[in-house]
C-alpha positions in Angstrom: 0.4 0.1 0.2 3.0 2.3 1.2 4.4 1.1 -2.5 0.8 2.2 -3.9 1.1 5.7 -2.4 4.5 6.4 -3.3 4.1 5.4 -6.9 0.8 7.7 -7.4 2.5 10.7 -5.8 5.8 9.8 -8.0 3.5 10.1 -10.7 1.6 12.9 -9.5 4.6 14.6 -9.1 6.2 13.7 -13.1 2.8 15.0 -14.3 3.0 18.2 -12.4 6.5 18.5 -13.2 5.3 18.3 -17.5 3.0 20.8 -16.9 5.0 22.8 -15.1 7.8 22.8 -18.1 4.7 23.2 -20.3 3.6 26.3 -18.4 7.0 27.6 -18.2 7.6 27.2 -22.1 3.8 29.1 -22.8 5.0 31.9 -20.6 8.5 32.2 -22.1 6.8 32.0 -25.6 4.4 34.6 -24.6 7.0 36.6 -23.5 8.9 37.2 -26.1 5.4 38.0 -28.5 5.0 40.3 -25.6 8.6 41.7 -25.8 8.5 42.0 -29.3 4.7 44.3 -29.2 6.6 46.2 -26.8 9.5 46.7 -28.9 7.2 47.3 -32.4 5.0 49.5 -30.1 8.2 51.8 -29.1 9.5 51.7 -33.0 6.1 52.9 -34.1 5.7 55.8 -31.3 8.9 56.8 -32.2 8.1 56.9 -36.1 4.9 58.7 -35.4 6.7 61.0 -33.0 9.3 61.7 -36.0 6.9 62.4 -38.4 5.0 64.9 -35.6 8.8 67.0 -35.1 8.6 67.2 -39.5 5.3 68.1 -39.6 6.2 70.5 -37.0 9.2 72.0 -38.5 7.3 72.2 -41.6 4.2 74.3 -40.1 7.1 76.2 -38.5 8.8 76.9 -42.0 5.3 77.6 -43.7 4.7 80.1 -41.2 7.8 81.8 -41.6 7.0 82.0 -45.5 4.1 83.6 -44.7 4.9 86.1 -42.4 7.6 87.1 -45.3 5.3 86.9 -47.7 3.1 89.5 -45.8 6.1 91.5 -45.3 7.1 91.7 -48.8 3.2 92.1 -50.0 3.2 94.9 -47.1 6.3 96.6 -48.0 4.8 96.4 -51.8 2.0 98.2 -50.6 3.5 101.0 -49.1 6.2 101.2 -52.1 2.9 101.7 -54.1 1.2 103.9 -52.0 4.5 106.1 -51.7 4.3 106.1 -56.0 0.9 107.2 -55.9 0.8 109.5 -53.4 4.5 111.4 -55.7 2.2 111.0 -58.7 -0.2 112.5 -56.9 1.9 115.6 -55.7 4.0 115.9 -59.4 0.3 115.9 -61.5 -0.6 119.2 -59.0 2.3 120.3 -59.1 2.6 119.9 -63.1 -1.2 121.5 -63.1 -0.2 124.2 -61.1 2.5 125.2 -63.2 0.9 124.7 -66.4 -2.2 127.1 -65.1 1.1 129.8 -64.0 2.6 129.3 -67.8 -0.9 129.7 -69.9 -2.7 132.1 -67.6 -6.5 132.2 -67.2 -7.7 131.6 -70.4 -11.2 129.5 -70.1 -10.2 126.1 -72.1 -6.9 125.9 -70.4 -7.8 124.6 -67.5 -10.0 121.8 -69.4 -7.3 120.8 -71.6 -4.6 120.7 -69.1 -7.1 119.0 -66.9 -7.8 116.3 -70.0 -4.7 115.9 -70.1 -3.7 115.5 -66.3 -6.7 112.9 -66.1 -5.5 111.0 -68.7 -2.3 110.9 -66.8 -3.4 109.7 -64.1 -6.0 107.3 -65.2 -2.4 105.6 -67.1 -0.4 106.0 -63.7 -3.6 104.1 -61.9 -3.4 101.2 -64.5 0.3 100.7 -64.2 -0.6 100.5 -60.2 -3.0 98.0 -60.3 -1.4 95.7 -62.6 1.6 95.9 -60.5 -0.6 95.6 -57.4 -2.4 92.4 -59.0 0.8 91.0 -60.2 2.3 91.4 -56.5 -1.0 90.0 -55.3 -0.7 87.2 -57.3 2.8 85.8 -56.9 2.0 85.6 -53.1 -1.0 83.6 -53.6 0.9 81.1 -55.7 4.1 80.9 -53.1 0.9 80.4 -50.2 -0.8 78.0 -52.4 2.3 75.9 -52.3 3.3 76.3 -49.4 -0.5 75.1 -48.0 -0.2 72.2 -50.8 2.8 70.8 -48.9 1.3 71.2 -45.6 -1.5 69.4 -46.4 0.4 66.6 -48.2 2.2 66.1 -44.8 -1.1 65.9 -42.6 -2.5 63.4 -45.4 1.0 61.2 -45.0 0.8 61.4 -40.9 -3.1 60.5 -41.2 -2.2 57.5 -43.3 0.7 56.5 -40.7 -1.7 56.9 -37.8 -4.2 54.8 -39.3 -1.4 51.7 -40.1 -0.5 52.1 -36.4 -4.0 51.9 -35.2 -4.6 48.3 -37.3 -1.1 47.1 -36.1 -2.0 47.5 -32.5 -5.7 46.2 -33.2 -4.6 43.3 -35.1 -1.9 42.7 -32.2 -4.5 43.0 -29.3 -6.9 40.7 -31.1 -4.0 38.3 -31.6 -3.3 38.5 -27.9 -6.5 38.4 -26.7 -7.3 34.9 -28.9 -3.6 33.3 -27.1 -5.2 34.1 -23.9 -8.3 32.9 -24.0 -6.8 29.8 -25.6 -4.3 29.4 -22.7 -7.6 30.0 -20.9 -9.4 27.4 -21.9 -6.6 24.3 -21.9 -6.5 26.1 -18.1 -10.3 25.4 -17.6 -10.1 22.0 -19.1 
């Protein structure tokens, strides 16, 4: 009877040892997968961080570009305003000089006024063309910068989606593995 009990205890201990080895093997494999998942997650986060840093730098560059364009546009507007003011002063001086030279005949102011009006209209057209040209080039620069920024944001959004998909798949795989282990333990 004592031998039978010792044999049963030996058999039980052997089975427990074998099961323990299986558990150790499963846990070791599980730990390796967790480490691999952790490494992949850190890599993904590092990549996303790099992309965020890149986008931040691009946004800063775009803001600098916009600031420069605004400054250039402001300087151009000031220059055009000064040119317009100078042209008005010259026209007034020329008109006054013409009136002084001609005297006061009845048709002289009308002729001088028409001549000055035509000169003012020509000057206004030139100024409008310069403003339109400057505004158009500034708008093109701004549109190109916005296009670059939008492309970078779209790339980042795709990377976030891929990262989210990978995490979802990894989580589901891990859940399945845990359920399998729980079922084996329960049976």
